[in-house]
C-alpha positions in Angstrom: 11.1 4.1 18.1 11.5 4.6 14.5 13.6 7.9 13.6 11.9 10.1 11.0 12.6 9.7 7.3 13.9 12.3 5.3 11.1 13.3 3.1 10.6 12.9 -0.5 10.3 15.3 -3.1 7.5 16.7 -5.1 5.8 13.9 -6.5 6.4 13.7 -10.4 3.6 13.1 -12.2 4.4 10.4 -14.2 4.3 9.0 -10.5 0.7 9.5 -9.9 -0.5 6.2 -10.0 1.4 5.3 -7.0 1.1 8.0 -5.0 -1.6 6.3 -2.7 1.0 3.4 -2.2 3.2 6.1 -0.7 1.0 7.7 1.4 -0.2 4.0 3.1 3.5 3.9 3.6 2.9 7.0 6.0 0.2 6.1 7.2 1.7 2.9 8.7 5.7 4.0 9.3 4.5 3.8 13.3 1.4 1.3 12.7 3.5 -1.2 10.8 6.7 -0.3 9.8 6.9 -3.6 7.7 3.9 -2.8 5.8 5.4 0.5 5.2 8.4 -0.6 3.9 6.9 -3.3 1.6 4.9 -0.3 0.6 7.9 2.2 -0.6 9.9 -1.4 -2.1 6.5 -1.4 -4.3 6.2 2.0 -5.5 10.3 2.3 -6.4 9.8 -1.2 -8.2 7.2 0.4 -10.4 8.6 3.9 -10.1 11.8 2.6 -12.1 9.4 0.4 -14.9 7.6 4.1 -15.2 10.3 6.6 -15.8 13.9 6.1 -14.4 15.2 8.4 -16.9 13.5 11.6 -16.6 15.5 13.9 -13.9 12.9 14.5 -11.7 12.2 10.9 -11.6 15.2 9.9 -11.1 15.6 12.2 -8.0 12.8 11.2 -6.6 13.8 7.2 -6.8 16.7 8.2 -5.1 15.2 9.9 -2.0 12.9 7.3 -1.9 15.6 4.6 -2.3 17.3 6.6 0.6 14.5 6.0 3.0 14.3 2.1 1.7 17.8 1.7 2.8 17.1 3.7 6.4 14.1 1.4 6.9 16.2 -1.5 6.3 18.9 -0.5 8.8 16.1 0.4 11.3 14.2 -2.8 11.1 17.7 -4.4 10.7 17.3 -8.4 11.6 13.3 -8.7 11.1 12.6 -11.6 9.5 9.5 -10.1 7.6 12.3 -8.1 5.7 15.5 -10.4 6.2 13.4 -13.5 4.5 10.5 -12.4 1.4 8.5 -16.1 2.7 7.4 -14.3 6.2 7.6 -10.6 4.7 5.1 -12.0 1.8 2.7 -13.7 4.9 2.6 -10.6 6.7 1.6 -8.5 4.1 -1.4 -11.0 2.9 -2.4 -11.3 6.3 -2.5 -7.7 7.3 -4.3 -6.6 3.8 -6.5 -9.5 4.7 -7.8 -8.4 7.8 -8.3 -5.5 6.5 -10.6 -6.4 3.8 -12.4 -8.6 6.4 -13.2 -5.7 8.2 -14.4 -4.0 5.7 -16.4 -6.7 4.2 -17.9 -7.3 7.9 -18.9 -4.2 8.0 -20.6 -3.9 4.7 -23.0 -6.8 5.5 -23.4 -5.5 8.5 -25.0 -2.6 6.6 -22.7 0.0 8.1 -21.1 2.1 5.4 -18.2 4.8 6.7 -15.2 6.7 5.2 -13.3 4.1 7.7 -15.0 1.2 5.7 -14.3 2.5 2.5 -10.9 3.0 3.1 -10.4 -0.2 4.7 -11.9 -1.8 1.3 -9.4 0.4 -0.5 -6.5 -0.1 1.3 -6.5 -3.3 1.5 -7.1 -3.7 -2.7 -3.1 -1.3 -2.7 -1.7 -3.6 -0.3 -2.6 -6.5 -2.9 -0.8 -4.6 -5.3 2.4 -4.4 -3.0 2.4 -7.9 -2.4 3.6 -8.2 -6.3 6.9 -7.4 -5.1 7.3 -10.7 -4.1 5.7 -12.1 -7.6 2.8 -13.4 -9.3 -0.4 -13.0 -6.7 -2.5 -16.0 -6.0 -6.2 -16.2 -8.0 -7.6 -15.2 -4.5 -5.8 -12.2 -4.2 -6.6 -10.8 -7.5 -10.8 -11.9 -6.9 -10.2 -9.6 -3.4 -8.2 -6.7 -5.3 -10.9 -6.4 -7.6 -13.8 -6.9 -5.4 -12.4 -5.0 -2.4 -11.6 -1.5 -5.5 -14.9 -1.8 -7.0 -16.8 -1.8 -3.5 -14.4 1.2 -2.2 -15.6 3.2 -5.6 -19.2 1.9 -5.4 -20.0 2.8 -1.7 -18.3 6.1 -1.8 -20.1 7.1 -5.1 -22.9 5.9 -3.3 -22.6 7.8 0.1 -21.6 11.1 -1.8 -25.1 11.0 -3.9 -27.1 10.3 -0.8 -27.9 6.6 -2.4 -28.1 3.8 0.4 -25.6 1.0 -0.8 
C-alpha cells in the first residue's frame, strides 16, 4: 500500500489556478496513484511558470517536489511513470472514461453532483495531459465541452432549473 505523503504548506494565493488539480491528486492517491502523480507534476510545472521566486511559493514547490519524488519511489518501475507514452495513454483513457460516464448521465437526463464532478474532473485531467506535450484537437474539444457542461448543469441545479 502507498505510504502517506508529507502534507503541503498552505497554498499561496498565486497558485489558486492549480488548487483543483492538487485536490484531484489527493482524491486519487489511493484510487489511482498514477493519476495522482501526474496531477502533482502538472501542478509543479504550472506553479514554476507562475512564480518560483517568492519565498512562500518556493517553499510550496519544494514540498510538492518532495511529494513527487516520494511517489516516484513508491511507484518504482510502473511503466506509466517510467514511459511517457504509457503514462499519457493511462491519463487519456482515465479522463475519457470519466467524460463518457458524465456524458451518458447527461444524455439520460440524470443530473447530479457526481456527474457534474466527473465532467469537471475530466476537464482538469485533460489539463494534466499537457505535461506530455500538445493536446489533440479531440482533447481540447472534450475539455471545453466538459468545463462548460459542469458549469452549466451546476448553475441550473443551483437555481432549481432543469438543464
